C-alpha positions in Angstrom: 0.1 -0.1 -0.1 2.8 2.3 0.8 4.5 1.6 -2.6 0.9 2.3 -4.4 0.6 5.6 -2.9 4.0 6.6 -4.0 3.5 5.4 -7.7 4.2 7.7 -10.5 0.7 8.5 -12.2 2.2 8.1 -15.7 4.4 4.8 -15.4 2.5 3.5 -12.5 5.8 2.4 -10.7 7.4 4.0 -7.7 10.6 4.4 -9.5 13.9 5.2 -7.8 16.0 8.4 -8.3 14.8 12.1 -8.8 11.1 12.8 -8.4 9.4 16.0 -9.8 6.3 17.9 -8.8 4.2 20.7 -10.4 3.3 23.8 -8.4 0.0 22.1 -7.1 2.2 19.2 -5.4 1.3 16.5 -7.8 4.5 14.1 -8.2 5.9 12.2 -11.1 9.3 10.5 -11.9 11.8 12.5 -13.6 12.1 9.8 -16.4 8.4 10.5 -17.3 8.9 14.2 -17.0 11.5 14.2 -19.5 9.2 12.3 -22.1 6.4 14.9 -22.0 5.8 16.5 -25.2 5.3 20.2 -25.7 3.3 22.0 -24.6 4.5 20.3 -21.2 1.8 19.9 -18.5 1.3 18.0 -15.2 -0.1 14.7 -15.9 -2.7 15.0 -13.2 -4.0 18.6 -13.0 -2.6 19.5 -16.5 -1.0 22.8 -15.1 1.7 24.1 -17.6 5.3 23.1 -16.5 8.3 25.1 -16.8 10.8 24.1 -19.6 12.8 20.8 -19.3 15.7 21.1 -17.0 13.6 23.5 -14.5 11.5 21.0 -12.8 10.9 21.3 -9.1 12.5 18.3 -7.1 10.3 16.6 -4.4 12.8 15.2 -2.0 10.4 14.2 0.6 9.0 11.8 -2.0 12.3 10.7 -2.8 13.2 9.8 0.7 10.0 8.0 1.2 10.8 5.8 -1.8 14.1 5.2 -0.5 12.7 3.9 2.7 10.6 1.2 1.2 11.5 -2.3 2.1 13.8 -4.1 -0.4 15.8 -7.4 -0.2 19.4 -8.3 -1.4 19.1 -10.2 -5.0 22.1 -12.4 -3.9 21.8 -13.3 -0.2 18.1 -12.2 0.5 19.2 -9.6 3.3 16.0 -7.5 4.2 17.0 -3.8 3.9 15.6 -0.7 2.1 15.6 0.7 -1.5 18.1 3.4 -0.6 20.4 0.9 1.1 20.1 -2.3 -1.2 22.5 -1.0 -4.1 25.5 -0.3 -1.8 24.9 -3.7 0.1 24.7 -5.6 -3.3 28.0 -3.9 -4.5 29.8 -5.5 -1.4 27.6 -8.5 -0.8 29.6 -11.7 -0.2 27.2 -13.7 -2.2 27.4 -11.7 -5.3 29.1 -13.5 -8.2 32.8 -12.1 -8.8 34.8 -12.4 -11.9 38.4 -13.2 -11.8 40.9 -10.1 -11.8 42.1 -11.4 -15.2 38.9 -11.7 -16.8 40.2 -9.1 -19.5 43.1 -11.3 -20.1 40.8 -14.3 -20.9 39.8 -16.2 -17.6 36.2 -17.0 -17.8 36.0 -18.0 -14.0 33.1 -16.7 -12.0 32.4 -17.4 -8.3 31.9 -15.9 -5.0 34.0 -13.4 -3.0 35.0 -16.1 -0.6 36.5 -18.1 -3.4 38.0 -15.5 -5.5 41.4 -15.2 -3.8 41.9 -19.0 -3.8 41.1 -19.1 -7.6 43.6 -16.2 -8.3 46.3 -17.8 -6.4 46.5 -20.5 -9.0 44.9 -18.9 -12.2 47.6 -18.9 -14.8 46.1 -15.7 -16.3 46.0 -14.0 -12.9 49.5 -15.2 -12.2 50.9 -13.8 -15.5 49.2 -10.6 -14.9 50.7 -10.1 -11.7 54.3 -10.9 -13.0 53.7 -8.4 -15.9 52.3 -5.6 -13.7 55.7 -4.1 -13.0 56.6 -4.1 -16.6 53.2 -2.5 -17.7 53.3 0.1 -15.2 57.0 1.2 -16.4 55.6 1.1 -20.0 52.9 3.4 -19.2 55.2 5.7 -17.2 57.5 5.7 -20.2 55.0 6.6 -22.5 53.6 9.4 -20.4 57.0 10.9 -20.2 57.3 10.6 -23.8 53.9 12.5 -24.4 54.9 15.4 -22.0 58.3 15.7 -23.9 56.5 15.8 -27.1 53.7 18.5 -25.9 56.6 20.6 -24.6 58.5 20.5 -27.8 55.2 21.4 -29.7 54.4 24.2 -27.3 58.0 25.7 -27.9 57.6 25.3 -31.7 54.4 27.1 -31.5 55.6 29.9 -29.3 58.7 30.4 -31.9 55.7 30.4 -34.4 54.0 33.3 -32.7 57.0 35.1 -32.0 58.0 35.0 -35.8 54.6 36.2 -37.0 54.7 39.1 -34.2 58.1 40.1 -35.8 56.6 40.3 -39.3 58.1 36.8 -40.5 56.2 33.9 -41.7 57.1 32.5 -45.2 59.5 32.9 -47.8 58.2 34.0 -51.1 60.5 35.0 -54.0 63.6 35.3 -51.8 62.3 37.6 -49.3 60.2 37.3 -46.1 56.7 38.2 -46.2 54.1 38.2 -43.2 51.3 35.8 -43.0 48.0 36.3 -41.5 45.9 33.9 -39.8 42.3 34.5 -40.7 41.0 37.9 -41.7 42.2 41.0 -39.5 39.5 43.1 -38.2 39.8 46.5 -39.7 38.9 48.9 -36.9 35.8 48.7 -34.7 32.9 46.4 -35.8 30.6 47.9 -38.1 27.0 49.1 -37.4 24.1 47.2 -38.4 23.0 49.6 -40.9 26.5 49.5 -42.4 26.4 46.0 -42.7 23.0 45.9 -44.5 24.4 48.4 -47.2 27.3 45.9 -48.1 27.7 43.6 -51.1 28.4 40.0 -50.9 32.0 40.1 -50.7 32.1 43.0 -48.2 29.5 41.1 -46.1 31.5 38.1 -46.0 34.7 39.7 -45.1 33.0 41.4 -42.1 31.5 38.1 -41.0 35.0 36.6 -41.2 36.6 39.4 -39.4 34.2 39.9 -36.6 32.8 36.3 -36.1 33.4 36.6 -32.4 30.8 39.6 -32.4 27.4 38.0 -32.1 25.7 41.2 -33.2 28.0 41.8 -36.4 27.7 38.0 -37.2 23.9 38.0 -37.0 23.7 41.2 -39.2 26.2 39.9 -41.7 24.2 36.5 -42.0 21.0 38.4 -42.5 22.8 40.5 -45.2 24.1 37.5 -47.0 20.5 35.8 -46.7 18.8 38.6 -48.3 21.6 39.1 -51.1 21.4 35.3 -51.8 17.6 35.6 -52.6 18.9 36.8 -56.1 20.2 34.0 -58.1 23.4 35.9 -59.5 24.5 36.4 -55.9 24.4 32.5 -54.6 27.5 31.6 -56.6 29.1 34.9 -55.7 28.7 34.0 -52.1 30.1 30.6 -52.4 33.2 31.7 -54.2 33.6 34.7 -51.5 33.8 31.9 -48.7 30.4 33.0 -47.4 29.6 29.3 -46.6 32.3 28.7 -44.4 32.0 32.0 -42.6 28.3 31.5 -42.0 29.0 27.8 -40.4 31.6 29.2 -38.3 29.4 32.0 -37.0 26.5 29.4 -36.2 29.2 27.3 -34.3 30.7 30.3 -32.5 27.2 31.3 -31.0 25.0 28.3 -30.6 22.7 30.0 -28.1 22.0 33.2 -29.9 18.7 32.5 -31.8 18.5 35.3 -34.1 22.0 34.5 -35.4 21.1 30.9 -35.9 17.9 31.9 -37.9 19.6 34.2 -40.1 22.4 31.6 -40.6 20.1 28.9 -41.5 18.2 31.3 -44.0 21.6 32.3 -45.5 22.7 28.7 -46.1 19.0 27.9 -47.5 19.3 30.6 -50.0 22.7 29.7 -51.1 21.6 26.1 -51.6 18.7 26.9 -53.7 18.4 25.6 -57.3 19.1 22.2 -58.9 21.6 22.8 -61.8 25.2 21.7 -61.6 26.5 24.8 -59.9 23.7 24.6 -57.3 24.5 20.9 -56.6 28.0 21.6 -56.1 27.2 24.5 -53.6 24.9 21.9 -51.8 27.8 19.6 -51.3 30.2 22.4 -50.4 27.9 23.5 -47.6 27.7 19.9 -46.3 31.4 19.6 -46.5 31.6 22.8 -44.3 29.6 21.1 -41.4 26.5 23.0 -42.0 24.2 19.9 -41.7 25.3 19.2 -38.1 25.4 22.9 -37.3 21.7 23.2 -38.6 20.4 20.3 -36.5 22.3 21.7 -33.6 20.4 25.0 -34.0 17.0 23.1 -34.2 17.8 21.0 -31.0 19.0 24.2 -29.2 16.1 26.4 -29.9 12.8 24.5 -30.0 10.5 27.1 -29.0 11.9 29.6 -31.7 9.6 29.2 -34.7 11.9 31.2 -36.9 14.9 28.9 -36.4 12.6 25.8 -36.8 11.2 26.9 -40.0 14.5 28.3 -41.6 16.4 25.3 -40.0 14.0 22.7 -41.7 14.2 24.7 -45.0 18.0 24.8 -45.0 18.2 21.1 -44.4 15.8 20.4 -47.3 17.8 22.4 -49.7 21.3 21.2 -48.6 19.9 17.4 -48.8 18.0 17.8 -52.1 19.5 16.0 -55.3 18.9 12.9 -57.0 22.6 11.9 -57.4 24.7 9.8 -55.2 26.2 12.7 -53.3 22.5 14.0 -52.6 21.7 10.5 -51.1 24.9 10.7 -48.9 23.8 14.2 -47.8 20.3 13.0 -46.7 21.7 9.8 -44.9 24.2 12.1 -43.1 21.3 14.4 -42.1 19.3 11.5 -41.0 22.3 10.2 -38.8 22.5 13.7 -37.1 19.0 13.7 -36.0 17.2 15.8 -38.6 14.3 13.6 -39.0 13.8 13.7 -35.1 14.4 17.5 -35.0 11.7 18.2 -37.8 9.2 16.0 -36.0 9.9 18.0 -32.8 9.6 21.2 -34.5 6.2 20.3 -35.9 4.8 19.1 -32.4 6.1 22.4 -30.8 4.4 24.6 -33.3 1.4 23.1 -34.4 -0.2 26.5 -35.4 2.7 27.9 -37.4 2.0 27.2 -41.0 5.7 27.7 -42.0 7.2 25.3 -39.5 4.6 22.7 -40.4 5.0 22.9 -44.2 8.8 23.1 -44.1 8.9 20.1 -41.5 6.7 17.9 -43.6 8.8 18.5 -46.7 12.0 17.7 -44.9 10.4 14.6 -43.4 9.2 13.4 -46.9 12.7 14.0 -48.2 14.4 12.0 -45.7 11.9 9.3 -45.3 
């Protein structure tokens, strides 16, 4: 009867572990809480729950479950749920494997017989004899790794010093300075300035100021708008916009506005079905955009704009009837795109754009 009063109303079990409750005091297990679909509501009173990860713990309920009677599965000792796991770990009646099981010994028996077995087990005897040599080899490997890391660190320091001194590589018999990435030219531009740029300038600004989320979002928006025109799609790809957009999305995974504009820009770059468009789709996939888009969908489930543009971008990237298109679709499915599209449609049942793009993506990947 005590266990019945502590049962979760969803799975009908008094499960061990964390227990959650709504603001009215109705309790359900954390596992069932994590499986509730949006909009998340209490399974008893239907009160709206907070977002996943912000549940209210019911520790008194957990303590009552932990105090329920239990018995050791090995020796039958009467104990409680809260203590049975610790007891079974050290129970003398629990079957043990030989210490040399990984070496090939298949023996299994009680703790009381384990020492006697290992004293004569050829695998265990050999393991004990080899233990000092194995320890020495591991120590030598660690010393070698440390020495290699120090040498690499010194090499990098020398390289940085050379770059700072204006050196870098030899070209035509003279030393020239090399730059790693685009060097920012002054302060980050305003959003208005970015929206007046052409494809090349917007791409350059995005590369130079990728660490500034405001500028990155504005540049992605500008590229998305520019690439709505067919003649700019190939220009953006040749200017390096694809890699720059993916880098910005990876640098700011929690900025919903940037993720939305990045997905929109990638979707526009990948529009079309001619040879050049197919090449751009593959270039986008090679840059890691499929995984970046799926990550954006998973990180912002309540942002309808991210969900719509993310599904649209994945559909454009993965379209194509050639072998490369099939490989992109398989890659997207493996990254979780089908589940992400289904979650988007469930989270935004009234948003036509999400429903349309999500269904098209699911049909493509099915």
